PyMOL Python script that loads the backbone (N, CA, C, O; Angstrom):
from pymol import cmd

cmd.read_pdbstr("""\
ATOM      1  N   MET A   1      35.804  63.666 -41.506  1.00  0.00           N
ATOM      2  CA  MET A   1      36.871  63.514 -39.758  1.00  0.00           C
ATOM      3  C   MET A   1      35.702  63.930 -38.965  1.00  0.00           C
ATOM      4  O   MET A   1      35.214  63.194 -38.107  1.00  0.00           O
ATOM      5  N   SER A   2      35.122  65.428 -39.321  1.00  0.00           N
ATOM      6  CA  SER A   2      33.849  66.576 -38.528  1.00  0.00           C
ATOM      7  C   SER A   2      32.945  65.192 -38.354  1.00  0.00           C
ATOM      8  O   SER A   2      32.503  64.959 -37.230  1.00  0.00           O
ATOM      9  N   ARG A   3      32.791  64.695 -38.939  1.00  0.00           N
ATOM     10  CA  ARG A   3      31.184  63.764 -38.499  1.00  0.00           C
ATOM     11  C   ARG A   3      31.827  62.414 -37.540  1.00  0.00           C
ATOM     12  O   ARG A   3      30.961  61.601 -37.219  1.00  0.00           O
ATOM     13  N   LEU A   4      32.667  62.231 -37.258  1.00  0.00           N
ATOM     14  CA  LEU A   4      33.279  61.094 -36.335  1.00  0.00           C
ATOM     15  C   LEU A   4      33.218  62.327 -35.299  1.00  0.00           C
ATOM     16  O   LEU A   4      32.100  62.742 -35.604  1.00  0.00           O
ATOM     17  N   LEU A   5      33.575  63.022 -34.482  1.00  0.00           N
ATOM     18  CA  LEU A   5      33.413  64.000 -33.315  1.00  0.00           C
ATOM     19  C   LEU A   5      32.285  63.781 -32.698  1.00  0.00           C
ATOM     20  O   LEU A   5      32.388  63.370 -31.542  1.00  0.00           O
ATOM     21  N   PRO A   6      31.313  63.922 -33.094  1.00  0.00           N
ATOM     22  CA  PRO A   6      29.212  63.988 -32.475  1.00  0.00           C
ATOM     23  C   PRO A   6      29.094  62.667 -32.022  1.00  0.00           C
ATOM     24  O   PRO A   6      28.462  62.488 -30.981  1.00  0.00           O
ATOM     25  N   ALA A   7      30.004  60.886 -33.106  1.00  0.00           N
ATOM     26  CA  ALA A   7      29.342  60.871 -32.496  1.00  0.00           C
ATOM     27  C   ALA A   7      30.495  59.781 -31.763  1.00  0.00           C
ATOM     28  O   ALA A   7      30.237  58.607 -31.497  1.00  0.00           O
ATOM     29  N   LYS A   8      31.543  60.322 -31.561  1.00  0.00           N
ATOM     30  CA  LYS A   8      32.218  59.832 -30.459  1.00  0.00           C
ATOM     31  C   LYS A   8      31.980  60.671 -28.890  1.00  0.00           C
ATOM     32  O   LYS A   8      31.918  60.115 -27.794  1.00  0.00           O
ATOM     33  N   GLU A   9      31.909  61.652 -29.074  1.00  0.00           N
ATOM     34  CA  GLU A   9      31.039  62.662 -27.907  1.00  0.00           C
ATOM     35  C   GLU A   9      29.548  61.933 -27.511  1.00  0.00           C
ATOM     36  O   GLU A   9      29.401  61.798 -26.296  1.00  0.00           O
ATOM     37  N   SER A  10      28.398  61.433 -28.369  1.00  0.00           N
ATOM     38  CA  SER A  10      27.634  60.435 -28.007  1.00  0.00           C
ATOM     39  C   SER A  10      27.850  59.071 -27.338  1.00  0.00           C
ATOM     40  O   SER A  10      27.033  58.485 -26.629  1.00  0.00           O
ATOM     41  N   VAL A  11      29.441  58.539 -27.776  1.00  0.00           N
ATOM     42  CA  VAL A  11      29.627  57.235 -26.837  1.00  0.00           C
ATOM     43  C   VAL A  11      30.247  57.409 -25.547  1.00  0.00           C
ATOM     44  O   VAL A  11      30.230  56.731 -24.520  1.00  0.00           O
ATOM     45  N   TRP A  12      30.736  58.373 -25.832  1.00  0.00           N
ATOM     46  CA  TRP A  12      31.310  58.790 -24.598  1.00  0.00           C
ATOM     47  C   TRP A  12      30.040  59.196 -22.929  1.00  0.00           C
ATOM     48  O   TRP A  12      29.839  58.947 -21.741  1.00  0.00           O
ATOM     49  N   GLN A  13      29.570  59.960 -24.116  1.00  0.00           N
ATOM     50  CA  GLN A  13      28.053  60.050 -23.046  1.00  0.00           C
ATOM     51  C   GLN A  13      27.616  59.060 -22.425  1.00  0.00           C
ATOM     52  O   GLN A  13      27.564  58.779 -21.228  1.00  0.00           O
ATOM     53  N   ARG A  14      27.172  58.339 -23.736  1.00  0.00           N
ATOM     54  CA  ARG A  14      26.462  57.340 -23.379  1.00  0.00           C
ATOM     55  C   ARG A  14      27.206  55.963 -22.135  1.00  0.00           C
ATOM     56  O   ARG A  14      26.885  54.834 -21.764  1.00  0.00           O
ATOM     57  N   SER A  15      27.898  56.573 -21.973  1.00  0.00           N
ATOM     58  CA  SER A  15      29.281  54.716 -21.473  1.00  0.00           C
ATOM     59  C   SER A  15      29.174  55.444 -20.018  1.00  0.00           C
ATOM     60  O   SER A  15      28.883  54.868 -18.970  1.00  0.00           O
ATOM     61  N   TRP A  16      29.447  56.728 -20.158  1.00  0.00           N
ATOM     62  CA  TRP A  16      29.542  57.451 -19.008  1.00  0.00           C
ATOM     63  C   TRP A  16      28.885  56.987 -17.735  1.00  0.00           C
ATOM     64  O   TRP A  16      28.107  56.200 -18.274  1.00  0.00           O
ATOM     65  N   GLN A  17      28.673  56.904 -16.738  1.00  0.00           N
ATOM     66  CA  GLN A  17      27.783  56.820 -15.756  1.00  0.00           C
ATOM     67  C   GLN A  17      28.271  57.215 -13.910  1.00  0.00           C
ATOM     68  O   GLN A  17      28.723  56.398 -13.106  1.00  0.00           O
ATOM     69  N   PRO A  18      28.034  58.468 -13.699  1.00  0.00           N
ATOM     70  CA  PRO A  18      27.916  58.629 -12.498  1.00  0.00           C
ATOM     71  C   PRO A  18      27.919  58.182 -11.055  1.00  0.00           C
ATOM     72  O   PRO A  18      26.750  58.330 -10.699  1.00  0.00           O
ATOM     73  N   PRO A  19      28.576  57.740 -10.097  1.00  0.00           N
ATOM     74  CA  PRO A  19      28.510  57.102  -9.354  1.00  0.00           C
ATOM     75  C   PRO A  19      27.865  57.016  -8.243  1.00  0.00           C
ATOM     76  O   PRO A  19      27.675  58.127  -7.748  1.00  0.00           O
ATOM     77  N   PRO A  20      27.384  56.019  -7.552  1.00  0.00           N
ATOM     78  CA  PRO A  20      26.315  56.374  -6.710  1.00  0.00           C
ATOM     79  C   PRO A  20      26.657  57.539  -5.458  1.00  0.00           C
ATOM     80  O   PRO A  20      27.627  57.788  -4.743  1.00  0.00           O
ATOM     81  N   TYR A  21      25.553  57.975  -5.602  1.00  0.00           N
ATOM     82  CA  TYR A  21      25.460  59.320  -4.258  1.00  0.00           C
ATOM     83  C   TYR A  21      24.267  59.353  -3.684  1.00  0.00           C
ATOM     84  O   TYR A  21      23.218  59.189  -4.306  1.00  0.00           O
ATOM     85  N   VAL A  22      24.355  59.580  -2.387  1.00  0.00           N
ATOM     86  CA  VAL A  22      23.385  59.783  -1.064  1.00  0.00           C
ATOM     87  C   VAL A  22      23.768  61.149  -0.534  1.00  0.00           C
ATOM     88  O   VAL A  22      24.882  61.574  -0.230  1.00  0.00           O
ATOM     89  N   GLU A  23      22.870  61.594  -0.503  1.00  0.00           N
ATOM     90  CA  GLU A  23      22.826  63.335   0.086  1.00  0.00           C
ATOM     91  C   GLU A  23      22.015  63.147   1.393  1.00  0.00           C
ATOM     92  O   GLU A  23      20.812  62.898   1.473  1.00  0.00           O
ATOM     93  N   CYS A  24      23.062  63.345   2.580  1.00  0.00           N
ATOM     94  CA  CYS A  24      22.858  62.332   3.816  1.00  0.00           C
ATOM     95  C   CYS A  24      21.786  64.183   4.501  1.00  0.00           C
ATOM     96  O   CYS A  24      21.063  64.191   5.497  1.00  0.00           O
ATOM     97  N   ASP A  25      22.020  65.267   3.713  1.00  0.00           N
ATOM     98  CA  ASP A  25      21.298  66.142   4.894  1.00  0.00           C
ATOM     99  C   ASP A  25      20.502  66.761   3.955  1.00  0.00           C
ATOM    100  O   ASP A  25      20.538  67.983   4.102  1.00  0.00           O
ATOM    101  N   LYS A  26      19.780  66.390   3.028  1.00  0.00           N
ATOM    102  CA  LYS A  26      18.625  67.204   2.416  1.00  0.00           C
ATOM    103  C   LYS A  26      17.248  66.575   2.363  1.00  0.00           C
ATOM    104  O   LYS A  26      16.187  67.142   2.098  1.00  0.00           O
ATOM    105  N   THR A  27      17.418  65.515   2.613  1.00  0.00           N
ATOM    106  CA  THR A  27      15.812  64.294   2.408  1.00  0.00           C
ATOM    107  C   THR A  27      16.120  63.197   4.018  1.00  0.00           C
ATOM    108  O   THR A  27      17.115  62.600   4.429  1.00  0.00           O
ATOM    109  N   ASP A  28      14.619  63.370   4.582  1.00  0.00           N
ATOM    110  CA  ASP A  28      14.589  61.931   5.563  1.00  0.00           C
ATOM    111  C   ASP A  28      15.112  60.413   5.004  1.00  0.00           C
ATOM    112  O   ASP A  28      15.591  59.592   5.786  1.00  0.00           O
ATOM    113  N   ASP A  29      14.980  60.183   3.743  1.00  0.00           N
ATOM    114  CA  ASP A  29      15.568  58.818   3.563  1.00  0.00           C
ATOM    115  C   ASP A  29      17.141  59.040   3.501  1.00  0.00           C
ATOM    116  O   ASP A  29      17.810  58.285   4.206  1.00  0.00           O
ATOM    117  N   GLY A  30      17.677  59.807   2.887  1.00  0.00           N
ATOM    118  CA  GLY A  30      19.156  60.396   2.541  1.00  0.00           C
ATOM    119  C   GLY A  30      19.674  59.975   4.044  1.00  0.00           C
ATOM    120  O   GLY A  30      20.388  59.002   4.289  1.00  0.00           O
ATOM    121  N   ARG A  31      19.127  60.977   5.055  1.00  0.00           N
ATOM    122  CA  ARG A  31      19.459  61.069   6.593  1.00  0.00           C
ATOM    123  C   ARG A  31      19.686  59.661   7.064  1.00  0.00           C
ATOM    124  O   ARG A  31      20.756  59.305   7.557  1.00  0.00           O
ATOM    125  N   ALA A  32      18.299  58.599   6.844  1.00  0.00           N
ATOM    126  CA  ALA A  32      18.787  57.450   6.985  1.00  0.00           C
ATOM    127  C   ALA A  32      19.168  56.267   6.808  1.00  0.00           C
ATOM    128  O   ALA A  32      19.189  55.185   7.396  1.00  0.00           O
ATOM    129  N   VAL A  33      19.590  56.925   5.460  1.00  0.00           N
ATOM    130  CA  VAL A  33      20.717  56.188   5.150  1.00  0.00           C
ATOM    131  C   VAL A  33      22.229  56.211   5.106  1.00  0.00           C
ATOM    132  O   VAL A  33      23.068  55.340   4.873  1.00  0.00           O
ATOM    133  N   CYS A  34      22.306  57.627   5.437  1.00  0.00           N
ATOM    134  CA  CYS A  34      23.408  57.736   6.661  1.00  0.00           C
ATOM    135  C   CYS A  34      24.061  57.771   7.641  1.00  0.00           C
ATOM    136  O   CYS A  34      25.208  58.158   7.865  1.00  0.00           O
ATOM    137  N   THR A  35      23.328  57.370   8.213  1.00  0.00           N
ATOM    138  CA  THR A  35      22.874  57.096   9.834  1.00  0.00           C
ATOM    139  C   THR A  35      22.711  55.558   9.925  1.00  0.00           C
ATOM    140  O   THR A  35      22.950  55.021  11.007  1.00  0.00           O
ATOM    141  N   ALA A  36      22.215  54.608   8.572  1.00  0.00           N
ATOM    142  CA  ALA A  36      22.549  53.390   9.067  1.00  0.00           C
ATOM    143  C   ALA A  36      23.795  53.531   8.327  1.00  0.00           C
ATOM    144  O   ALA A  36      23.879  52.359   8.694  1.00  0.00           O
ATOM    145  N   ALA A  37      24.433  53.682   7.920  1.00  0.00           N
ATOM    146  CA  ALA A  37      26.018  53.584   7.355  1.00  0.00           C
ATOM    147  C   ALA A  37      26.949  53.992   7.822  1.00  0.00           C
ATOM    148  O   ALA A  37      28.091  53.850   7.384  1.00  0.00           O
ATOM    149  N   LYS A  38      26.490  54.797   9.173  1.00  0.00           N
ATOM    150  CA  LYS A  38      27.360  55.416  10.285  1.00  0.00           C
ATOM    151  C   LYS A  38      28.214  56.691   9.211  1.00  0.00           C
ATOM    152  O   LYS A  38      29.332  56.314   8.859  1.00  0.00           O
ATOM    153  N   ILE A  39      27.985  57.468   8.922  1.00  0.00           N
ATOM    154  CA  ILE A  39      28.792  58.329   7.760  1.00  0.00           C
ATOM    155  C   ILE A  39      29.030  59.422   8.754  1.00  0.00           C
ATOM    156  O   ILE A  39      28.188  60.101   9.341  1.00  0.00           O
ATOM    157  N   ARG A  40      30.254  59.464   8.827  1.00  0.00           N
ATOM    158  CA  ARG A  40      30.595  60.944  10.694  1.00  0.00           C
ATOM    159  C   ARG A  40      31.105  61.658   9.210  1.00  0.00           C
ATOM    160  O   ARG A  40      31.955  62.171   9.938  1.00  0.00           O
ATOM    161  N   ALA A  41      31.300  62.000   8.317  1.00  0.00           N
ATOM    162  CA  ALA A  41      32.242  63.230   7.919  1.00  0.00           C
ATOM    163  C   ALA A  41      31.269  63.376   6.433  1.00  0.00           C
ATOM    164  O   ALA A  41      30.237  62.734   6.237  1.00  0.00           O
ATOM    165  N   PHE A  42      31.643  63.994   5.836  1.00  0.00           N
ATOM    166  CA  PHE A  42      30.929  64.810   4.203  1.00  0.00           C
ATOM    167  C   PHE A  42      32.006  64.898   3.548  1.00  0.00           C
ATOM    168  O   PHE A  42      32.703  65.614   4.266  1.00  0.00           O
ATOM    169  N   PRO A  43      32.699  64.589   2.495  1.00  0.00           N
ATOM    170  CA  PRO A  43      32.460  64.012   1.865  1.00  0.00           C
ATOM    171  C   PRO A  43      32.569  62.234   2.351  1.00  0.00           C
ATOM    172  O   PRO A  43      33.035  62.289   3.489  1.00  0.00           O
ATOM    173  N   THR A  44      32.419  61.225   2.109  1.00  0.00           N
ATOM    174  CA  THR A  44      32.902  60.231   2.526  1.00  0.00           C
ATOM    175  C   THR A  44      32.991  59.141   1.568  1.00  0.00           C
ATOM    176  O   THR A  44      31.893  59.147   1.011  1.00  0.00           O
ATOM    177  N   TRP A  45      33.449  58.538   1.248  1.00  0.00           N
ATOM    178  CA  TRP A  45      33.931  57.477  -0.023  1.00  0.00           C
ATOM    179  C   TRP A  45      34.084  56.027   0.510  1.00  0.00           C
ATOM    180  O   TRP A  45      34.837  55.548   1.358  1.00  0.00           O
ATOM    181  N   GLU A  46      33.129  55.499  -0.264  1.00  0.00           N
ATOM    182  CA  GLU A  46      33.143  53.834  -0.047  1.00  0.00           C
ATOM    183  C   GLU A  46      33.518  52.530  -1.516  1.00  0.00           C
ATOM    184  O   GLU A  46      32.793  52.287  -2.480  1.00  0.00           O
ATOM    185  N   LEU A  47      33.901  52.357  -1.420  1.00  0.00           N
ATOM    186  CA  LEU A  47      34.236  51.413  -2.123  1.00  0.00           C
ATOM    187  C   LEU A  47      34.120  49.614  -2.256  1.00  0.00           C
ATOM    188  O   LEU A  47      34.596  49.585  -1.121  1.00  0.00           O
ATOM    189  N   ALA A  48      33.964  48.424  -2.531  1.00  0.00           N
ATOM    190  CA  ALA A  48      33.660  47.428  -2.207  1.00  0.00           C
ATOM    191  C   ALA A  48      35.178  46.886  -2.247  1.00  0.00           C
ATOM    192  O   ALA A  48      35.849  46.869  -3.280  1.00  0.00           O
ATOM    193  N   GLY A  49      35.678  46.402  -0.862  1.00  0.00           N
ATOM    194  CA  GLY A  49      37.346  45.934  -0.882  1.00  0.00           C
ATOM    195  C   GLY A  49      38.105  47.374  -0.473  1.00  0.00           C
ATOM    196  O   GLY A  49      39.297  47.347  -0.167  1.00  0.00           O
ATOM    197  N   LYS A  50      37.849  47.803  -0.476  1.00  0.00           N
ATOM    198  CA  LYS A  50      38.604  49.667   0.153  1.00  0.00           C
ATOM    199  C   LYS A  50      38.459  49.644   0.955  1.00  0.00           C
ATOM    200  O   LYS A  50      37.491  48.892   1.067  1.00  0.00           O
ATOM    201  N   PRO A  51      38.966  50.234   2.637  1.00  0.00           N
ATOM    202  CA  PRO A  51      39.167  51.221   3.275  1.00  0.00           C
ATOM    203  C   PRO A  51      37.960  52.739   3.011  1.00  0.00           C
ATOM    204  O   PRO A  51      37.945  53.488   2.035  1.00  0.00           O
ATOM    205  N   ARG A  52      37.233  52.781   4.011  1.00  0.00           N
ATOM    206  CA  ARG A  52      36.363  54.140   3.551  1.00  0.00           C
ATOM    207  C   ARG A  52      37.001  55.066   4.260  1.00  0.00           C
ATOM    208  O   ARG A  52      37.404  54.969   5.419  1.00  0.00           O
ATOM    209  N   LEU A  53      37.135  56.590   3.029  1.00  0.00           N
ATOM    210  CA  LEU A  53      37.678  57.556   3.241  1.00  0.00           C
ATOM    211  C   LEU A  53      36.487  58.628   3.912  1.00  0.00           C
ATOM    212  O   LEU A  53      35.259  58.574   3.857  1.00  0.00           O
ATOM    213  N   GLU A  54      37.343  59.544   4.515  1.00  0.00           N
ATOM    214  CA  GLU A  54      36.135  60.664   5.029  1.00  0.00           C
ATOM    215  C   GLU A  54      37.278  62.018   4.482  1.00  0.00           C
ATOM    216  O   GLU A  54      38.494  62.160   4.357  1.00  0.00           O
ATOM    217  N   GLY A  55      36.297  62.666   4.314  1.00  0.00           N
ATOM    218  CA  GLY A  55      36.590  64.108   3.594  1.00  0.00           C
ATOM    219  C   GLY A  55      37.442  64.151   2.429  1.00  0.00           C
ATOM    220  O   GLY A  55      38.086  63.208   1.968  1.00  0.00           O
ATOM    221  N   VAL A  56      37.364  65.739   1.851  1.00  0.00           N
ATOM    222  CA  VAL A  56      37.784  65.673   1.111  1.00  0.00           C
ATOM    223  C   VAL A  56      39.053  64.996  -0.121  1.00  0.00           C
ATOM    224  O   VAL A  56      39.953  65.831  -0.213  1.00  0.00           O
ATOM    225  N   GLN A  57      39.170  64.470  -0.509  1.00  0.00           N
ATOM    226  CA  GLN A  57      39.833  63.785  -1.614  1.00  0.00           C
ATOM    227  C   GLN A  57      40.625  64.718  -3.140  1.00  0.00           C
ATOM    228  O   GLN A  57      40.136  65.360  -4.070  1.00  0.00           O
ATOM    229  N   THR A  58      42.187  64.312  -2.697  1.00  0.00           N
ATOM    230  CA  THR A  58      42.535  64.767  -4.639  1.00  0.00           C
ATOM    231  C   THR A  58      42.118  64.494  -5.079  1.00  0.00           C
ATOM    232  O   THR A  58      41.303  63.831  -4.439  1.00  0.00           O
ATOM    233  N   ILE A  59      41.831  64.413  -6.619  1.00  0.00           N
ATOM    234  CA  ILE A  59      41.777  62.996  -7.927  1.00  0.00           C
ATOM    235  C   ILE A  59      43.122  62.075  -7.118  1.00  0.00           C
ATOM    236  O   ILE A  59      43.150  60.908  -6.726  1.00  0.00           O
ATOM    237  N   GLU A  60      44.231  63.233  -7.080  1.00  0.00           N
ATOM    238  CA  GLU A  60      45.289  61.541  -7.220  1.00  0.00           C
ATOM    239  C   GLU A  60      45.174  60.653  -6.372  1.00  0.00           C
ATOM    240  O   GLU A  60      45.271  59.435  -6.518  1.00  0.00           O
ATOM    241  N   GLU A  61      44.871  61.517  -5.062  1.00  0.00           N
ATOM    242  CA  GLU A  61      44.365  59.804  -3.907  1.00  0.00           C
ATOM    243  C   GLU A  61      43.348  59.069  -4.641  1.00  0.00           C
ATOM    244  O   GLU A  61      43.544  57.887  -4.923  1.00  0.00           O
ATOM    245  N   LEU A  62      42.042  59.799  -5.048  1.00  0.00           N
ATOM    246  CA  LEU A  62      41.330  58.906  -5.389  1.00  0.00           C
ATOM    247  C   LEU A  62      41.852  57.649  -5.894  1.00  0.00           C
ATOM    248  O   LEU A  62      41.880  56.512  -5.422  1.00  0.00           O
ATOM    249  N   LYS A  63      42.312  58.232  -7.130  1.00  0.00           N
ATOM    250  CA  LYS A  63      42.714  57.144  -8.397  1.00  0.00           C
ATOM    251  C   LYS A  63      43.591  55.860  -7.713  1.00  0.00           C
ATOM    252  O   LYS A  63      43.428  54.675  -8.005  1.00  0.00           O
ATOM    253  N   VAL A  64      44.701  56.477  -6.590  1.00  0.00           N
ATOM    254  CA  VAL A  64      45.592  55.433  -5.778  1.00  0.00           C
ATOM    255  C   VAL A  64      44.534  54.535  -5.402  1.00  0.00           C
ATOM    256  O   VAL A  64      44.242  53.390  -5.749  1.00  0.00           O
ATOM    257  N   TRP A  65      43.961  55.491  -4.473  1.00  0.00           N
ATOM    258  CA  TRP A  65      42.705  54.257  -3.284  1.00  0.00           C
ATOM    259  C   TRP A  65      42.022  53.535  -4.044  1.00  0.00           C
ATOM    260  O   TRP A  65      41.454  52.492  -3.720  1.00  0.00           O
ATOM    261  N   SER A  66      42.036  54.138  -5.301  1.00  0.00           N
ATOM    262  CA  SER A  66      40.831  52.663  -6.116  1.00  0.00           C
ATOM    263  C   SER A  66      41.027  51.931  -7.042  1.00  0.00           C
ATOM    264  O   SER A  66      40.236  51.061  -7.408  1.00  0.00           O
ATOM    265  N   GLY A  67      42.083  52.172  -7.542  1.00  0.00           N
ATOM    266  CA  GLY A  67      43.069  51.042  -8.187  1.00  0.00           C
ATOM    267  C   GLY A  67      42.492  52.220  -9.732  1.00  0.00           C
ATOM    268  O   GLY A  67      42.376  51.350 -10.595  1.00  0.00           O
ATOM    269  N   TYR A  68      42.278  52.987 -10.137  1.00  0.00           N
ATOM    270  CA  TYR A  68      41.744  52.811 -11.339  1.00  0.00           C
ATOM    271  C   TYR A  68      43.419  52.909 -12.478  1.00  0.00           C
ATOM    272  O   TYR A  68      44.611  53.104 -12.242  1.00  0.00           O
ATOM    273  N   GLN A  69      42.678  52.675 -13.573  1.00  0.00           N
ATOM    274  CA  GLN A  69      44.093  52.355 -14.273  1.00  0.00           C
ATOM    275  C   GLN A  69      43.080  53.281 -15.607  1.00  0.00           C
ATOM    276  O   GLN A  69      41.932  52.906 -15.843  1.00  0.00           O
ATOM    277  N   SER A  70      43.653  54.377 -16.301  1.00  0.00           N
ATOM    278  CA  SER A  70      43.536  54.904 -17.285  1.00  0.00           C
ATOM    279  C   SER A  70      43.169  54.498 -18.711  1.00  0.00           C
ATOM    280  O   SER A  70      42.455  54.917 -19.622  1.00  0.00           O
ATOM    281  N   GLY A  71      44.147  53.298 -18.425  1.00  0.00           N
ATOM    282  CA  GLY A  71      44.370  52.042 -19.903  1.00  0.00           C
ATOM    283  C   GLY A  71      45.724  52.903 -21.153  1.00  0.00           C
ATOM    284  O   GLY A  71      45.780  52.467 -22.303  1.00  0.00           O
ATOM    285  N   GLY A  72      46.591  53.971 -20.755  1.00  0.00           N
ATOM    286  CA  GLY A  72      46.900  54.478 -20.897  1.00  0.00           C
ATOM    287  C   GLY A  72      47.854  56.146 -20.457  1.00  0.00           C
ATOM    288  O   GLY A  72      47.475  56.897 -19.558  1.00  0.00           O
ATOM    289  N   ASP A  73      48.688  56.319 -21.049  1.00  0.00           N
ATOM    290  CA  ASP A  73      49.472  57.344 -20.034  1.00  0.00           C
ATOM    291  C   ASP A  73      48.840  59.378 -21.209  1.00  0.00           C
ATOM    292  O   ASP A  73      49.156  59.892 -22.282  1.00  0.00           O
ATOM    293  N   HIS A  74      48.249  59.596 -20.483  1.00  0.00           N
ATOM    294  CA  HIS A  74      47.827  60.448 -21.562  1.00  0.00           C
ATOM    295  C   HIS A  74      48.213  61.970 -21.305  1.00  0.00           C
ATOM    296  O   HIS A  74      47.996  62.882 -22.102  1.00  0.00           O
ATOM    297  N   SER A  75      48.793  62.088 -20.117  1.00  0.00           N
ATOM    298  CA  SER A  75      49.707  62.965 -19.695  1.00  0.00           C
ATOM    299  C   SER A  75      50.162  63.704 -20.367  1.00  0.00           C
ATOM    300  O   SER A  75      50.149  64.894 -20.052  1.00  0.00           O
ATOM    301  N   GLN A  76      50.876  63.160 -21.839  1.00  0.00           N
ATOM    302  CA  GLN A  76      51.277  64.326 -21.897  1.00  0.00           C
ATOM    303  C   GLN A  76      50.790  64.765 -23.829  1.00  0.00           C
ATOM    304  O   GLN A  76      51.542  65.031 -24.767  1.00  0.00           O
ATOM    305  N   HIS A  77      49.804  64.706 -23.798  1.00  0.00           N
ATOM    306  CA  HIS A  77      48.481  65.569 -24.232  1.00  0.00           C
ATOM    307  C   HIS A  77      48.424  66.578 -24.286  1.00  0.00           C
ATOM    308  O   HIS A  77      47.372  67.120 -24.626  1.00  0.00           O
TER     309      HIS A  77
END
""", "prot")
cmd.dss("prot")
cmd.show_as("cartoon", "prot")
cmd.util.cbc("prot")
cmd.orient("prot")
């Protein structure tokens, strides 16, 4: 069984992709993107088909907003 753990971890690591991210204040390109998108607050959350969210959100708020479903209830583990 110990041989499966590294394999599981590597599959998870390969399949996870961070969300698209733009730093609005670090480079001229980032500032231009954020100005064009009319970003007014940090962080700003955008997802196709959803209203824009501005400011800090909890994980629960982001889950509800995005429609995320984990595929199972893992809260009891």
